[in-house]
Structure formats: structure tokens, C-alpha cells
C-alpha positions in Angstrom: 100.1 123.6 138.3 97.9 121.1 136.5 95.2 118.8 137.6 96.2 115.2 136.7 92.6 114.0 136.5 91.5 113.5 132.9 88.9 115.9 131.7 86.7 115.9 128.6 87.3 119.2 126.7 86.7 121.4 129.6 88.4 124.9 129.1 90.8 126.4 131.5 90.4 130.0 132.7 90.6 132.2 129.7 93.5 134.6 129.7 95.2 136.8 127.1 94.5 136.0 123.4 96.9 133.8 121.5 98.9 135.9 119.1 97.7 135.2 115.6 100.4 135.4 112.9 99.6 137.9 110.1 102.5 136.6 108.0 101.9 133.6 105.6 103.1 130.4 107.0 106.6 129.4 105.9 107.7 132.9 105.5 109.1 133.5 109.0 112.8 133.0 108.7 115.3 133.2 111.7 118.2 135.5 111.3 121.0 133.6 109.7 118.9 130.5 109.5 119.4 129.8 113.3 119.0 131.2 116.7 121.0 134.2 117.8 122.6 133.3 120.9 125.2 130.5 121.5 124.5 130.0 125.1 122.9 126.7 126.1 119.2 127.0 127.0 118.4 126.2 130.6 115.9 123.5 129.4 118.4 121.8 127.1 119.3 118.2 127.9 123.1 118.4 127.1 123.9 114.7 127.9 121.1 113.6 125.8 122.0 115.8 122.9 125.5 114.4 123.1 124.4 110.9 122.9 121.9 111.5 120.1 124.5 113.4 118.1 127.0 110.5 118.5 124.5 108.1 116.9 123.4 110.4 114.2 127.1 110.8 113.2 127.9 107.1 113.4 124.9 106.3 111.0 125.2 109.2 108.7 128.9 108.8 108.2 128.5 105.1 107.4 126.2 106.0 104.4 128.3 109.0 103.4 131.4 106.9 103.0 129.9 104.8 100.2 130.2 107.1 97.2 133.9 108.1 97.9 134.9 104.5 98.4 133.2 103.4 95.1 135.0 106.3 93.3 138.3 105.0 94.5 137.3 101.4 93.8 136.4 102.3 90.1 139.9 104.0 89.8 141.8 100.9 90.9 139.8 98.6 88.6 142.7 97.5 86.3 145.4 97.2 88.9 147.0 93.8 89.5 145.4 91.7 92.1 142.3 94.0 92.0 139.8 91.7 93.6 141.9 91.1 96.7 142.9 94.8 96.9 139.3 95.8 96.5 138.1 93.4 99.3 140.6 94.8 101.7 139.9 98.4 100.9 136.1 98.1 101.0 136.3 96.1 104.3 138.5 98.7 106.0 136.3 101.6 104.8 132.9 100.3 105.0 133.1 97.4 107.5 132.1 94.6 105.0 133.3 92.8 102.0 131.5 92.8 98.6 130.0 89.6 97.1 132.7 88.0 94.9 130.2 88.0 92.0 130.3 91.8 91.8 134.1 91.8 91.3 134.5 88.8 89.0 135.8 89.3 85.6 136.7 93.0 86.3 139.7 92.5 84.0 137.7 92.0 81.0 134.5 94.1 81.6 133.5 97.3 83.4 132.6 97.0 87.1 128.8 97.2 87.6 129.0 100.1 89.9 125.2 100.4 90.0 124.9 96.9 91.6 127.9 97.5 93.9 126.3 100.8 95.0 122.9 99.2 95.7 124.6 96.4 97.7 126.6 98.8 99.8 123.4 100.9 100.7 121.5 97.7 101.5 124.4 96.2 103.5 124.8 99.5 105.4 121.2 99.6 106.3 121.1 96.0 107.3 124.1 96.6 109.6 122.4 99.7 111.1 119.2 97.8 111.6 120.8 94.9 113.3 122.7 97.3 115.6 119.5 99.2 116.5 117.7 96.1 117.7 120.9 94.6 119.3 122.2 97.6 121.3 119.1 100.0 121.4 121.1 103.1 121.0 118.0 105.3 121.0 116.1 103.5 123.8 114.5 105.6 126.4 113.9 104.5 129.9 110.8 106.7 130.3 108.5 104.4 128.2 106.3 103.5 131.1 106.5 106.8 132.7 105.5 108.4 129.4 102.4 106.2 129.1 101.4 107.1 132.7 102.0 110.8 131.9 99.9 110.4 128.6 96.9 109.0 130.6 97.3 111.8 133.2 96.8 114.2 130.4 93.6 112.5 129.3 95.0 110.4 126.4 95.5 106.7 126.1 97.1 106.6 122.5 99.4 109.0 120.7 99.2 108.4 116.9 101.4 110.6 114.8 101.4 110.9 111.0 104.3 112.9 109.8 105.1 113.7 106.0 107.0 111.0 104.4 109.8 113.4 103.6 112.9 112.0 105.0 113.6 115.4 106.8 110.8 114.4 109.2 111.9 110.9 110.0 113.5 112.0 113.4 110.3 113.8 114.5 109.5 111.5 117.4 112.8 110.6 119.0 114.7 113.9 118.3 112.4 116.8 117.3 109.7 116.0 120.1 112.1 113.9 122.4 109.5 111.2 122.9 110.2 107.4 123.5 109.7 105.9 120.1 108.1 102.7 121.4 105.2 104.7 123.0 104.1 106.4 119.9 102.5 105.1 116.8 104.2 106.7 113.7 103.0 106.3 110.2 104.3 108.5 107.5 102.5 109.7 104.3 103.4 112.1 101.5 102.1 115.6 102.7 101.0 114.2 105.9 98.0 113.0 104.1 97.5 109.9 106.3 95.0 107.1 105.3 91.8 107.8 107.3 90.6 104.3 106.9 93.9 102.9 108.3 93.6 105.3 111.3 90.0 104.2 111.8 91.2 100.6 111.9 93.9 101.4 114.5 91.4 103.4 116.6 88.9 100.4 116.5 91.8 98.0 117.4 92.8 100.3 120.2 89.3 100.5 121.7 88.8 96.8 121.3 91.9 96.2 123.4 90.7 98.5 125.9 87.5 96.7 126.3 88.9 93.1 126.1 92.3 93.5 127.7 92.3 96.8 129.6 95.3 97.9 127.4 96.8 100.5 127.5 94.1 101.3 130.0 90.5 100.3 130.8 87.6 101.3 128.6 86.0 103.1 131.4 89.0 105.4 131.9 88.2 109.1 130.9 90.9 109.2 128.3 90.9 109.8 124.5 92.7 108.9 121.3 95.0 111.6 120.1 95.7 111.9 116.5 98.5 114.2 115.3 99.5 115.3 111.8 103.0 116.9 111.2 103.4 119.1 108.1 106.7 120.9 107.3 108.2 124.1 105.7 111.6 125.6 105.1 112.3 129.1 106.6 115.2 129.7 104.3 113.8 128.5 101.1 110.0 128.4 101.4 109.3 128.3 97.8 111.6 125.4 97.0 112.4 123.2 100.0 109.0 123.0 101.5 106.7 120.0 101.1 106.9 118.6 97.6 103.4 116.9 98.0 101.9 120.4 98.3 104.1 122.3 95.9 106.2 123.9 98.8 103.1 125.9 99.7 103.2 125.9 103.5 99.7 127.2 104.0 98.3 124.5 101.8 100.2 121.9 103.5 98.8 123.0 106.9 95.2 123.3 105.7 95.4 119.9 104.0 96.8 118.1 107.1 94.1 119.9 109.2 91.3 118.8 106.9 92.6 115.2 107.0 92.6 115.3 110.8 88.9 116.6 110.7 88.0 113.8 108.3 89.4 111.2 110.8 87.3 112.6 113.6 84.2 112.8 111.5 84.7 109.2 110.4 84.8 108.1 114.0 81.7 110.1 114.8 79.8 108.8 111.7 80.8 105.1 112.3 80.7 104.8 116.0 78.9 108.0 117.4 81.7 108.7 119.8 83.7 111.6 118.2 84.3 113.0 121.8 86.8 110.2 122.3 89.0 111.8 119.5 91.4 114.8 120.1 93.5 116.4 117.3 96.7 118.3 117.2 98.5 119.9 114.3 102.3 120.4 114.3 104.4 122.4 111.7 108.2 121.6 111.5 110.8 123.9 110.0 113.0 121.3 108.4 116.0 123.8 108.4 116.4 123.9 112.1 113.7 121.6 113.7 111.7 124.5 115.2 108.1 123.4 115.7 104.8 125.3 115.6 102.0 123.9 117.8 98.5 124.6 116.4 96.6 123.9 119.6 92.9 123.1 119.7 90.6 125.6 121.5 88.1 124.7 124.3 85.7 123.1 121.6 88.6 121.0 120.2 88.9 123.1 117.0 92.1 124.0 115.4 93.0 127.1 113.5 95.7 126.5 110.8 96.7 130.2 111.0 97.2 130.3 114.7 100.1 128.6 116.4 102.6 128.8 119.3 106.2 129.1 117.9 109.0 127.2 119.8 111.6 129.8 118.5 109.7 132.5 120.3 109.4 130.4 123.3 113.0 129.6 123.3 113.8 133.3 123.5 111.1 134.0 126.1 112.5 131.3 128.5 116.2 131.8 128.2 116.5 133.2 131.7 113.9 130.8 133.3 114.9 128.3 136.0 115.3 124.7 134.7 113.8 123.3 137.9 110.3 123.1 136.6 110.6 123.5 132.9 107.2 122.1 131.8 105.4 124.2 134.5 107.0 127.4 133.1 106.0 126.5 129.5 102.6 125.7 130.7 102.2 129.2 132.2 103.5 130.6 128.8 100.8 128.7 127.0 98.1 129.9 129.2 99.3 133.4 128.8 99.2 132.9 125.0 95.9 131.3 124.4 92.5 132.9 124.7 90.4 129.7 124.5 92.4 126.9 126.1 92.1 123.3 125.4 91.8 120.7 128.3 94.4 121.0 131.0 95.8 117.6 129.9 96.3 119.0 126.2 98.2 122.0 127.7 100.4 119.6 129.8 101.2 117.5 126.8 101.9 120.7 124.7 104.3 121.8 127.4 106.2 118.6 127.3 106.4 118.6 123.5 107.6 122.1 123.5 110.2 121.4 126.4 111.6 118.5 124.3 111.7 120.7 121.1 113.7 123.4 123.0 116.4 120.8 123.6 116.3 119.9 119.9 116.7 123.6 119.0 119.8 123.7 121.1 121.0 120.4 119.5 120.8 121.9 116.0 122.6 125.2 117.2 125.4 123.3 118.9 126.0 120.6 116.3 124.7 122.1 113.1 125.5 125.7 113.6 121.7 126.5 114.1 120.7 125.3 110.5 121.2 122.0 108.8 123.5 122.1 105.8 121.4 119.7 103.9 118.3 122.0 103.6 116.9 119.8 100.8 116.5 116.1 100.2 119.6 114.0 100.9 118.0 110.6 101.7 119.9 107.5 101.1 117.2 105.0 100.2 113.4 104.6 100.1 111.7 102.6 102.7 108.5 101.0 101.5 105.8 98.9 103.1 105.1 98.4 106.9 107.8 98.9 109.6 111.0 100.7 109.9 111.0 101.4 113.7 114.7 101.6 113.5 114.7 104.6 111.2 114.7 107.7 113.7 117.2 109.9 111.8 116.7 113.0 109.7 117.2 112.8 105.9 118.2 109.1 105.9 115.0 107.6 104.4 112.1 108.6 102.4 109.1 106.6 103.7 106.2 105.1 101.7 104.1 103.2 104.2 101.7 101.1 102.1 100.1 97.7 101.7 99.9 97.9 97.9 101.7 100.1 95.4 98.3 101.1 94.0 97.0 102.6 97.2 100.4 104.3 97.9 101.0 105.4 94.3 101.2 109.1 95.3 103.7 108.4 98.0 105.8 106.3 95.7 105.7 108.8 92.8 106.9 111.5 95.1 109.8 109.3 96.5 110.9 108.3 92.9 110.8 111.9 91.8 113.0 112.9 94.7 115.4 110.0 94.0 115.5 110.8 90.2 117.1 114.0 91.2 119.4 112.6 93.9 120.5 109.4 92.1 119.1 108.4 88.8 120.1 111.6 87.0 123.8 110.9 88.0 123.5 107.3 86.8 123.2 105.8 90.3 120.3 103.4 91.0 117.4 104.2 93.3 117.7 101.7 96.3 114.3 100.6 97.8 114.0 98.5 100.9 110.8 96.7 100.9 109.7 95.8 104.4 106.8 94.1 106.0 106.6 93.7 109.7 104.3 91.0 111.1 103.1 89.6 114.5 104.8 86.3 115.0 102.1 85.0 117.5 99.5 85.1 114.6 99.5 81.8 112.7 100.8 82.2 109.1 101.7 85.9 109.5 105.3 85.4 108.3 104.3 83.6 105.3 101.8 86.4 104.4 104.4 89.0 105.1 106.9 87.3 102.7 104.2 87.1 100.1 103.3 90.8 100.5 107.0 91.8 100.0 107.2 89.9 96.8 103.9 91.4 95.6 105.1 94.9 96.3 108.4 94.2 94.6 106.6 93.0 91.5 104.1 96.0 91.4 107.0 98.4 92.0 108.9 97.2 89.0 105.8 97.2 86.9 105.0 100.8 87.7 108.5 102.0 87.3 109.6 99.7 84.5 111.7 102.3 82.7 114.0 102.6 85.8 114.1 98.7 86.0 115.2 98.3 82.4 118.0 100.9 82.7 119.3 99.3 85.9 118.3 102.2 88.0 116.0 100.5 90.4 117.2 97.9 93.0 115.3 96.4 95.9 116.0 94.7 99.2 113.2 92.6 100.7 112.9 92.2 104.4 110.4 91.0 107.1 110.4 91.4 110.8 108.6 89.9 113.8 107.5 93.2 115.5 106.0 91.3 118.4 109.4 91.1 120.0 112.7 92.8 119.5 113.8 90.5 116.8 116.0 91.8 113.9 114.8 92.2 110.5 115.3 89.1 108.1 116.5 89.5 104.5 114.2 87.3 102.2 115.4 88.6 98.7 117.1 91.2 96.5 117.0 92.3 92.9 120.8 92.1 92.7 122.1 89.3 90.5 124.3 87.4 93.0 125.2 83.8 93.5 123.3 82.1 96.3 126.4 81.7 98.4 127.0 85.5 98.5 123.3 86.6 99.0 122.5 88.5 102.3 
């Protein structure tokens, strides 16, 4: 149906106009919070859904067990032979022992549940991280195929900036069903990505194309695709939308779109080649993982009020044949749009929507059509550069930054969220500070370690009140991202003996 040859913003035949929503964004709720029918959609990938759910349950349950275990541990504190009993109990329930220093002298003083809780969160994450790089549970065999497909669509790089909200952490591997290694993902509060950082990445990508022919040669007629992902809640639009935009979905969409335009304008002003940039805006309903695609028109412009709704597509294609899903969706898009983007953009949009239809069925099958945790339920804050292994919803609040000062807004939002989740209940806010580096660059590890410690110090200074009350704990890690090496722990705020440190 589509021509595989890359084209530069040439419109397809114009057909029927795209239906413009007359309802405010964020106010379109599905009946009962989910989709009506229980039958499996013909485009759903049932085997993949089962595998993804098994991994989600394995990780989520490991974190969910921490609080009940610590409540039981606190209750048995004054029993005879407590330390041995505690170690056996924690080991059987959580899969690891506690540092002896955290249980010492429990007969004369109260257990420091704050430190024990932080240790358990950090150790659970460390185990999850090690397992991710050892066993590759979310690996996709289609990495090479996807890059080839991307280039056939007229793009050489897919750069996605979702909101830092933990309810979007699974957007690549689950919501869009893309191979995570083939997509650049950097999260920012409100999807308000750093334009300068994206400009730097664009320059680096173009330099590699010129010097190394990677991911393709500089003379290939392909473009850099920048995507922003905002979010909303269909069931509670005024309270569980994007905190960075006051749960105002239209404001979130408009702001993300404006940031995309700033990026394109920045390339045009700096390098006179804005035609090498394409943009895409995606909205995500965090209640049920339904996406909205705000496709560019023939001139590359996006309307924040006009979109293709995956929930409507799900219903419209329920009786379609699964033999050629992306072609069927492509025809649906052509029928909906009055001013089509390039053929390649339509092909890519069809693939994204096809993946999302499978995710919609995933939420229907395993979460009754709507997640129970409508609001924030993250387990820790991830701060710094990295976290490739976090591909699960509502597990981590991200704050990608090089300095606390430049990422102050992101950190403030994260601390506010965890004040409600943890600090107001007397539990500490666990923060994993991570800095990934390229091992082939001389001195990279040393600089990464130094950066972690700088971030740690700056974090404590900014949130000194939490630090003084014992409500802020950190784990420091670095990782050589030039290979599949595991993350390495280099420090922690926990007051432990050296022999029991991670």
C-alpha cells in the first residue's frame, strides 16, 4: 500500500477530513473506564501480552512485598533470637538478607524502619536491574528490522520525550510496542524536554551519519523524528492528569507542541536545515494506555486539538483481518485525514497504533480495562542519566538531569509526589542517582562517579529539611552503557558498615 522510498513532506492524495474533536482534551472517558467488549482484538499479540504481564507482575510484586514484610518485622522486634528470625523471614519473603548493622541492638532501641525501608527498595531495584541486563526479559528480536522499517518510512532516528510521570515509564516497550534499544527516550516533567539537549543529540546524530554512516549515510533522504508524549486521565481529568500542568490536558498538549516547535526552530536557526526535522505529538490516557496521535499535516504542522483516537480505531477494526494489520490501519488513517503527512509518517503511525491496540487488549485482559492505580504509586525516584532497564508503568518517577539546578522543576515535582506517597506517612523518599557513561571514552567512569556525588550533594542541599528528618535516602550507581554491563553501586546515604555495603 505504501511506497518504501523516503519522501520529503510530500502529501498523499487528500481524502475525507480528519474528525476534529469538539470536546476539551482529557474529558473523553470510556464507559466504565475501559473498553466495552471482552473479546480479543484480531490485531492483539496474545503471546507477547502474556510475556509482558509476567514480567510486570514479577517486578511489581517484588516492590509491593516490602511494606507488608517490614510491618511484620517491626511487630516481631522484641522476640527472642530476633536478628536470626528477621534474617530468615526477610530472606524468604524478599530474596535477600538485611545488613546486620540495621538489626543490631534492636533489643535496646527501636528499629530504624526508615533505613531498612530504603535499603529494601534499593536492593530490590538493584536485583531487578541486574536481572534485566543478565536475562533481557524485554528484549525484542526486531531491533534491526525496526531500524530498517524506520528508514523506509523516511526517518533515521526516533527521539521520544515522555513526561517524567512514572505512569508513562512503559511508553516505549508496552504502550507503543517498540524495541527499547532502537528508540532514544528521555523523560521530563510535563514532557517539557530540554531543547538544547535535543539539539546536541541531533548534531551528534548528524555527525555520525557524515563520519561513520550510522545509522545510515548522510546522503540518505531521511529525517530526525522528535516525539513528545503528554498525558491525561479519562476518569479523573481534573486530579490525575499531568501535575506539571495542573492536570490541564489542553495546556499539557499545547506546551508539549510548543516545545517541539522550539526544537525544530532551533535547528533551522542554527543549521539552516529544519527540513531534516519531523515532529509528532502523542497523548496517553494513563488510566488505560489508549493513545492519541496528533499527526502533522502535509506541511509538517500539528494541531493540538486534532487527533486520531486509538480507542475509536480499536472499535472500528474489531472485525478486520489480522493478516495485514498495519495496512488496514493505514487505510483508516488515510480516510480520517484531509491533509496527510508523508507516506512514511502514515506507515509509522499505523505501526504505533497497531502496537497500541495490543496494549489496549493487555489492559483489558490483565487490568480489567482500567488500571487500579489511577494516580501516582511510584516506588522510587530515578535521577540523573540512564535507567534503560526501567520500562514499567508507575514504578519510577524520572528526573533526567546533569545538575539539580537545571532539573529543579523535575525534582520539585518528584519530591512533591513522594511527599504524598511516603514522607507524610513517615517513610523516606528513595532516590537512585545514576549516571551512565561510555566506557571507551578515557576518564568517563571517573567523571560519572564525580557527577553522581555532585548530584547527591546538591539534592541534599536543596531538600535539606527532608535530609535532616531522615526522610531522604540515596543510592549512587554508574553504568557503562557502551555494552550490556550491569549498573555498579558506588555509594549510599545509608549508615552501614563497609562490610555490609552493597
